[in-house]
C-alpha positions in Angstrom: 5.6 30.2 7.9 6.5 26.6 8.3 7.4 25.2 11.7 9.2 22.1 12.7 7.4 18.8 13.4 7.9 19.2 17.2 6.4 22.7 17.2 3.5 21.6 15.0 2.8 18.7 17.3 2.6 21.0 20.3 0.3 23.5 18.4 -2.0 20.9 17.1 -2.2 19.2 20.5 -3.1 22.5 22.2 -5.8 23.3 19.5 -7.2 19.7 19.9 -7.6 20.2 23.6 -9.2 23.6 23.2 -11.6 22.5 20.5 -12.7 19.4 22.6 -13.2 21.6 25.6 -15.2 24.1 23.7 -17.4 21.4 22.2 -18.1 20.1 25.8 -18.8 23.5 27.2 -21.3 24.4 24.5 -22.8 21.0 24.2 -26.3 22.4 25.0 -26.0 25.0 22.2 -25.1 22.3 19.7 -28.2 20.3 20.7 -30.5 23.3 20.4 -31.1 23.1 16.6 -30.4 20.9 13.6 -28.0 23.3 12.1 -26.0 23.6 15.3 -25.8 19.8 15.4 -24.4 19.7 11.9 -21.9 22.4 12.9 -20.9 20.2 15.9 -20.1 17.4 13.5 -18.1 19.8 11.4 -16.1 20.8 14.4 -15.6 17.1 15.2 -14.0 16.7 11.7 -11.7 19.6 12.5 -10.9 17.8 15.7 -10.0 14.8 13.6 -7.7 16.8 11.4 -6.0 18.3 14.4 -5.5 14.9 16.1 -4.2 13.3 12.9 -1.8 16.2 12.5 -0.6 15.9 16.1 -0.1 12.1 15.8 1.7 12.4 12.4 4.0 15.1 13.7 4.8 13.2 16.9 5.7 10.1 14.8 7.8 12.3 12.4 9.6 13.7 15.5 10.2 10.3 17.0 10.8 8.1 14.0 12.1 10.6 11.4 10.8 12.6 8.5 10.3 9.6 6.2 7.7 8.0 8.5 4.1 8.2 7.2 0.7 7.9 8.8 -1.1 4.7 7.9 -4.8 3.9 7.8 -4.6 1.8 10.9 -3.9 2.8 13.7 -3.3 6.6 13.1 -6.2 7.5 10.8 -8.7 5.0 12.3 -7.8 6.0 15.8 -8.1 9.7 15.2 -11.4 9.2 13.5 -12.7 7.1 16.3 -11.7 9.6 19.0 -13.2 12.5 16.9 -16.5 10.6 16.4 -16.6 9.8 20.1 -16.1 13.4 21.0 -18.9 14.4 18.6 -21.1 11.7 20.1 -20.7 13.3 23.5 -22.3 16.5 22.0 -25.1 14.9 20.0 -25.8 11.5 18.2 -26.3 13.2 14.9 -23.0 15.1 15.2 -21.3 11.7 15.1 -22.6 10.9 11.6 -21.8 14.4 10.3 -18.4 14.2 11.9 -17.8 10.9 10.0 -18.9 12.4 6.7 -17.0 15.6 7.0 -13.9 13.7 8.2 -14.0 11.5 5.1 -14.2 14.5 2.9 -11.3 16.2 4.8 -9.2 13.0 4.6 -9.8 12.8 0.8 -8.6 16.4 0.3 -5.6 16.0 2.7 -4.6 12.9 0.7 -4.9 14.9 -2.6 -2.7 17.7 -1.2 -0.2 15.2 0.1 0.0 13.4 -3.3 0.7 16.7 -5.0 3.4 17.7 -2.6 5.2 14.4 -2.0 4.4 12.4 -5.1 7.1 10.7 -7.1 6.8 9.3 -10.6 7.6 5.6 -11.3 11.0 4.9 -12.7 11.9 2.8 -15.7 15.1 0.7 -15.7 16.7 -1.3 -18.4 17.9 -4.9 -17.7 19.5 -7.2 -20.2 19.4 -11.0 -20.1 20.3 -14.0 -22.3 17.5 -15.4 -24.5 16.9 -19.1 -24.8 17.2 -19.2 -28.6 20.4 -17.2 -28.9 22.9 -17.4 -26.1 25.1 -14.7 -27.6 22.6 -11.8 -28.0 21.1 -10.0 -25.1 17.7 -8.4 -25.4 16.9 -5.3 -23.3 13.8 -5.4 -21.1 12.1 -2.4 -19.6 10.8 -3.0 -16.1 8.1 -0.5 -15.2 7.5 -0.2 -11.5 3.7 0.0 -11.0 3.0 1.5 -7.6 -0.1 0.2 -6.0 -2.6 3.0 -5.6 -4.3 1.5 -2.6 -1.1 1.0 -0.7 0.2 4.4 -1.5 -3.0 6.1 -0.6 -4.2 4.2 2.5 -1.2 2.3 4.0 1.2 5.1 3.6 4.1 3.3 2.0 5.1 2.8 -1.6 5.6 -0.8 -2.7 6.0 -2.3 -6.1 2.7 -4.0 -6.9 3.7 -5.6 -10.3 6.4 -5.4 -12.9 5.3 -5.3 -16.5 7.9 -6.8 -18.8 8.1 -5.8 -22.5 10.7 -7.2 -24.8 12.1 -5.2 -27.7 10.3 -6.1 -30.9 7.7 -8.3 -29.2 4.1 -6.9 -29.0 2.6 -9.6 -26.8 4.2 -11.8 -24.2 4.7 -15.4 -25.2 
């Protein structure tokens, strides 16, 4: 069942506080063995996911549904806080938290691209050529969306326009 951004913000914030508290209460148990330390890093990555969800939903509530989380400050800040919380448990948990968080961020990005992805559009524009002033040649402008900006900076921007003339194979 889907909930609104405000309710999701409250739920993820509560779960963030509970998970952080549990990690601090059982910090001795996480330090007792290597497997428990790795598990502490895994819980730190879940803390990262919950914080990123809370921040994203707070921004969606305040700034509107079209607002997107960016690499800096939302993702980097959430990752820093999660790694700091894991570091309070054990030093090795910080490293495993970082690795698990990057994996989780990759899969969250893939799911987001599947759900919210749009295909580039093609538009036709006509203009006057230099040789013949009376004939207009259609040109297809293909909007190429920069992969890095779409993935990491959270906004879609036209990176380049490729221009192809009708009947011309290579640009002159």
